[in-house]
C-alpha positions in Angstrom: 0.0 0.0 0.0 1.3 3.5 -0.9 1.3 5.7 2.1 1.6 9.5 1.7 3.1 12.2 3.9 3.1 15.9 3.4 6.1 17.9 4.5 5.6 21.7 5.1 8.7 23.9 5.0 9.8 26.5 7.5 11.9 28.4 5.0 12.0 29.0 1.3 14.9 28.6 -1.1 13.7 31.6 -3.2 11.4 34.3 -1.8 10.3 37.0 -4.4 7.4 35.8 -6.5 6.5 32.8 -4.4 2.9 31.7 -4.7 2.0 33.9 -7.6 1.6 31.0 -10.0 -0.7 29.2 -7.6 -2.9 32.3 -7.1 -3.1 32.9 -10.9 -4.1 29.3 -11.7 -6.2 28.0 -8.8 -9.2 29.8 -7.3 -8.8 27.9 -4.1 -5.2 29.1 -3.8 -6.2 32.6 -4.6 -8.8 32.5 -1.8 -6.0 31.6 0.7 -4.1 34.8 -0.2 -7.2 36.9 0.1 -7.9 35.4 3.5 -4.4 36.2 4.6 -4.6 39.8 3.4 -7.9 40.2 5.3 -6.6 38.5 8.5 -3.4 40.5 8.7 -4.8 43.8 7.6 -2.2 44.4 4.9 -1.5 42.7 1.5 0.9 39.8 2.3 -0.1 38.5 -1.2 1.6 41.6 -2.7 4.7 41.0 -0.5 4.9 37.4 -1.7 4.4 38.2 -5.4 6.3 41.5 -5.7 8.2 42.1 -2.4 12.0 42.4 -2.2 14.1 39.6 -0.8 15.1 42.0 2.0 11.5 42.6 3.1 10.6 38.9 2.8 13.5 37.8 4.9 12.4 39.8 7.9 11.0 37.0 10.0 7.7 38.7 10.9 7.1 38.7 7.1 8.8 35.5 6.3 6.7 33.4 8.6 3.2 34.4 7.4 4.4 34.5 3.8 5.6 30.9 3.9 2.5 29.7 5.8 0.2 31.3 3.2 2.1 29.9 0.2 2.2 26.4 1.8 -1.6 26.4 2.6 -2.3 27.7 -0.9 -0.4 24.8 -2.3 -2.2 22.4 0.0 -5.6 23.6 -0.9 -4.8 23.0 -4.6 -3.9 19.4 -3.7 -6.9 18.9 -1.4 -9.3 20.1 -4.0 -8.0 17.4 -6.4 -8.5 14.7 -3.8 -4.9 14.4 -2.6 -4.9 14.1 1.2 -2.0 12.6 3.2 -1.8 9.8 5.7 0.6 11.8 7.9 2.0 15.3 8.0 5.0 17.1 9.5 6.3 20.7 9.3 9.8 21.9 9.9 9.6 24.5 12.6 7.2 27.1 11.3 5.9 24.5 8.9 4.1 22.8 11.8 1.5 25.6 11.7 0.9 24.8 8.0 0.5 21.1 8.8 -2.1 21.9 11.5 -4.1 24.1 9.1 -4.0 21.3 6.6 -5.1 18.8 9.3 -8.1 21.1 10.1 -6.9 21.6 13.7 -6.1 25.3 13.4 -8.1 27.9 11.4 -6.0 29.5 8.7 -6.8 33.1 9.6 -5.8 32.4 13.2 -2.6 30.7 12.1 -1.4 33.5 9.9 -1.9 36.0 12.7 -0.2 33.7 15.2 2.9 33.3 13.0 3.1 37.0 12.3 3.3 37.5 16.1 5.7 34.5 16.4 8.1 36.2 14.0 7.9 39.5 15.8 8.4 38.0 19.2 11.4 36.0 18.0 13.0 39.1 16.4 12.5 41.2 19.5 13.8 38.5 21.9 17.4 38.9 20.7 18.7 42.2 19.4 20.0 42.2 15.9 23.6 40.9 15.6 23.6 39.3 19.1 22.3 35.9 18.0 23.4 33.5 15.2 22.9 30.1 13.6 25.3 27.8 11.8 25.1 24.7 9.7 27.5 21.9 10.4 28.0 19.0 8.0 29.8 15.8 8.5 29.8 15.4 12.3 27.5 13.3 14.3 24.9 14.9 16.6 26.8 13.7 19.6 30.0 15.2 18.4 28.2 18.5 17.7 26.8 18.5 21.2 30.4 18.2 22.5 31.5 21.1 20.2 28.8 23.3 21.6 29.8 22.4 25.2 33.4 23.4 24.4 32.4 26.6 22.6 29.8 27.9 25.2 32.2 29.7 27.6 29.3 30.9 29.7 27.2 31.8 26.6 24.4 29.9 24.8 25.1 27.6 21.9 23.2 24.4 21.3 21.7 22.1 18.7 18.7 23.8 16.9 17.9 21.5 14.0 18.7 17.8 13.7 18.1 17.9 10.0 19.7 14.7 8.6 22.6 12.3 9.3 24.8 14.8 7.5 23.4 18.2 8.7 22.9 19.7 12.1 22.2 23.4 12.7 23.3 25.1 15.9 22.0 28.4 17.5 22.9 30.8 20.3 24.9 33.9 21.0 26.8 35.1 17.9 30.2 34.9 19.5 29.6 31.4 20.9 28.3 30.2 17.5 31.4 31.6 15.8 33.6 29.7 18.3 31.6 26.5 17.7 32.1 26.8 13.9 35.9 27.1 14.4 36.0 24.1 16.8 33.8 22.0 14.4 36.1 22.8 11.5 39.1 21.7 13.5 37.2 18.6 14.6 36.8 17.2 11.1 33.5 18.8 9.9 33.1 18.7 6.1 31.7 22.2 6.4 30.7 24.6 9.1 29.2 27.9 8.1 27.3 30.7 9.8 23.8 31.2 8.3 22.1 34.4 7.1 19.2 34.4 9.6 17.5 37.1 11.5 17.3 35.3 14.9 18.8 32.3 16.7 15.8 30.0 16.4 15.2 26.9 18.6 17.5 27.8 21.5 17.1 29.1 25.1 17.7 32.7 24.0 14.2 32.7 22.6 12.6 32.0 26.0 11.1 35.5 26.1 9.4 34.8 22.7 8.1 31.5 23.9 6.5 33.1 26.9 4.8 35.8 24.8 3.7 33.3 22.1 2.3 30.9 24.8 -0.2 33.5 25.8 -1.5 33.7 22.2 -1.5 30.0 21.7 -3.5 29.4 24.9 -6.3 31.6 23.6 -6.3 30.1 20.1 -8.8 27.3 19.2 -7.2 23.9 18.3 -9.4 21.0 17.2 -8.8 17.3 16.6 -6.5 16.6 13.6 -7.9 14.8 10.6 -4.6 12.9 10.1 -1.6 12.4 12.4 1.0 15.1 12.8 4.6 14.2 13.7 5.8 16.9 16.0 9.2 18.6 15.9 9.8 18.4 19.6 9.0 14.7 20.2 9.1 13.2 16.7 5.9 11.4 17.6 2.4 11.4 16.2 -0.4 13.5 17.8 -4.1 13.7 16.9 -5.5 16.0 19.6 -5.5 19.7 19.3 -4.3 20.1 22.9 -1.2 18.0 22.2 -0.5 20.0 19.0 -0.8 23.3 21.0 1.7 22.1 23.7 4.1 21.0 20.9 4.0 24.5 19.3 4.7 26.1 22.6 7.7 23.9 23.4 9.2 24.0 19.9 10.2 27.7 20.2 13.2 26.9 22.4 13.8 23.2 21.7 15.5 21.5 18.7 13.7 20.5 15.5 14.1 16.7 15.4 13.6 16.4 11.7 15.7 13.3 11.0 13.8 11.4 13.7 10.4 12.7 12.4 11.1 11.4 8.9 12.2 8.1 10.3 9.0 7.8 12.4 7.0 8.2 9.2 9.0 5.7 7.2 8.6 3.2 10.1 4.9 3.7 9.9 5.0 2.8 6.2 5.2 6.1 4.4 6.9 5.7 1.1 5.9 8.9 -0.8 6.7 12.3 0.6 5.5 15.6 -0.9 7.0 18.9 0.1 4.1 21.3 0.1 5.2 25.0 -0.1 7.9 27.2 -1.6 11.2 25.6 -2.5 12.8 22.2 -2.1 14.8 22.5 1.1 13.0 19.5 2.8 13.3 17.4 -0.4 17.1 17.9 -0.2 17.1 16.8 3.5 14.9 13.8 2.7 17.4 12.5 0.1 20.1 12.7 2.9 17.9 10.7 5.2 16.4 8.0 3.0 17.0 7.6 -0.7 14.6 4.6 -1.0 11.4 6.8 -0.7 9.8 8.9 -3.4 10.2 12.6 -2.9 7.9 15.1 -4.7 7.1 18.8 -4.3 4.3 21.2 -5.0 5.0 25.0 -5.2 3.3 26.0 -8.5 1.0 24.6 -11.2 3.6 22.6 -13.1 4.9 20.8 -9.9 1.3 20.2 -8.8 0.4 18.5 -12.1 3.6 16.4 -12.0 3.1 15.4 -8.4 -0.6 14.3 -8.9 0.5 12.2 -12.0 3.3 10.6 -10.0 1.1 9.8 -7.0 -1.5 8.2 -9.3 1.2 6.2 -11.0 2.7 5.0 -7.7 -0.7 3.9 -6.5 -1.3 1.9 -9.7 2.1 0.2 -9.3 1.4 -0.7 -5.7 -2.1 -2.1 -6.7 -0.6 -4.2 -9.4 2.3 -5.6 -7.3 
């Protein structure tokens, strides 16, 4: 049996113009952008379609923009009868997954993530936090690197992305020290990332406290399909479990490698990245090359993905 999982990104590989093709070709996608504009009180659609990369990379804009494009892509799939057996979202993408699972209302979600981005940006003054990607060292080795580099500051694992890639976050000076130590310890590559805040580390505790107030007042319903959460890499089906996971994920690592493994162990053999870019598709290839990896970010990729899912289901039925 072919089992399908949707993966929702927390970042985009290319920002300006994202979602425009979906809005122009699918009424259900266009409606999502209209709903986002109304909920936020400003044209996030125009920012997605015409905004500069500089504006789109401000995290209070990035987060609602990626959520909106991802949900627009999901609605196009859903309208054509493609619904997953499981879903997961990388960091911010967990909100998109919960909208898709009908646990969280889209208008509420887009307002929440706008605030989430603002709280994160305000938690750490510009230039004081940083993140870095480290390739070619084990998670255990990277934890040791962080311990050596801390020197009284914060630096810790932020994203356990794949067997090859781990991202760290913390004070900018501590992250820089960790990059140097990792390079000396045999890392294939260690590089500071161009990000606006040190996500998924204890420096964001003030953001977590502010966001928790908003999440406690938001309505979360039961999920129509299981969500594999970032913080535990385990399936949840209740709205309350989903809410608690969103609160905890602000300062805890994204356990992406484990999340994907959890889905493959549950029989998932087709993954579809739903939203702008192919960041998660690249990570999936590092985790498990035996599964099919598709993506939907515009009309061409939507048509291709629907055809490939249908073909895979026929192959499974005939085998």
